N, C-alpha and C positions, 0 to 999 in steps of 0.2 A: 616628722621628727620634732617639729615645733610643739605639737600637742603633747608628745611624750615628755619633752623638757619641762613644759609648763606643769604637767601632772606630777613630776617627781622633784621639783625644786620648790624652795620656800619663797624665793623672790622678795626677800626683805633683808635689809642690812642696816645696822646702826652700831654706834660705839658701845663697847662694854655690854654686848647683847646677852652674854651668858656668864654672869659673875662667878658661879661655882666652878666653871671650867678654868677661868683665869686664876682663881684661888688655888685650885689643884695644881696648876702649872707652876705657880710661884712657891707654894708651900710643900709640895711633894715631888713633882716630876723633875724639875730642874735641879733642886738641891740634891736629889738622889743621883742624878747624872754627874754632878760635880763631885760628890763624895766617892763616886766610882772612878775618879781620876780624869774625867773628861772636862775640858775647859772651853770646848768649842761645840756649839750646837747649831743645827739648822732646823728651822720650823717652817712647815708648809701649811698655810691656811687654804684648804681646798675649796672652800665656799665663801669667798669674800667679795661678793658682787662688785661693789665700788670701792672696796678696800678698808672699810671701817673695822672689820674683824682683825685683819692683819695689823692695822695701825694700833688697835686696842692691845693686842698681844705685845707688840714692840714697846708701846708706852708703858705697859705693866712691867715688862722686864727692865726697861731703863729706870723706872722709878723705884721698883721694889727689890730687884735682884742685883743690879750692878753696884749699888752702894755696899751690899753685903759681900759680893763676889766680884771685885774689880778685875780679876783675871779672866772673867767670862767673856767670850766672844760669841756673838750670835748672828745668824743670817736669817732674815725673814722673807718669805715669798708668799704671795697671795694670788690665787687663780679662781676662776669661776666659769662654769659652763654657759651661763647666760650673760 
């Protein structure tokens, strides 16, 4: 199983790793959810080795979306297979 995990995982993590995904989250995904009447979202970062990806998402939401949508509530969870 260890060899399988090593073969299918990236095994790298760093803050703000994929900026286009974060931009899509803040410019499209979350605003659309809010416009559809939802003020509470739960986000799961399923590949967040030591947490940098999950923290990057949370920081991005706190800095860019909460000032625009103060009613927004969000829960962030990060997990990783390795």
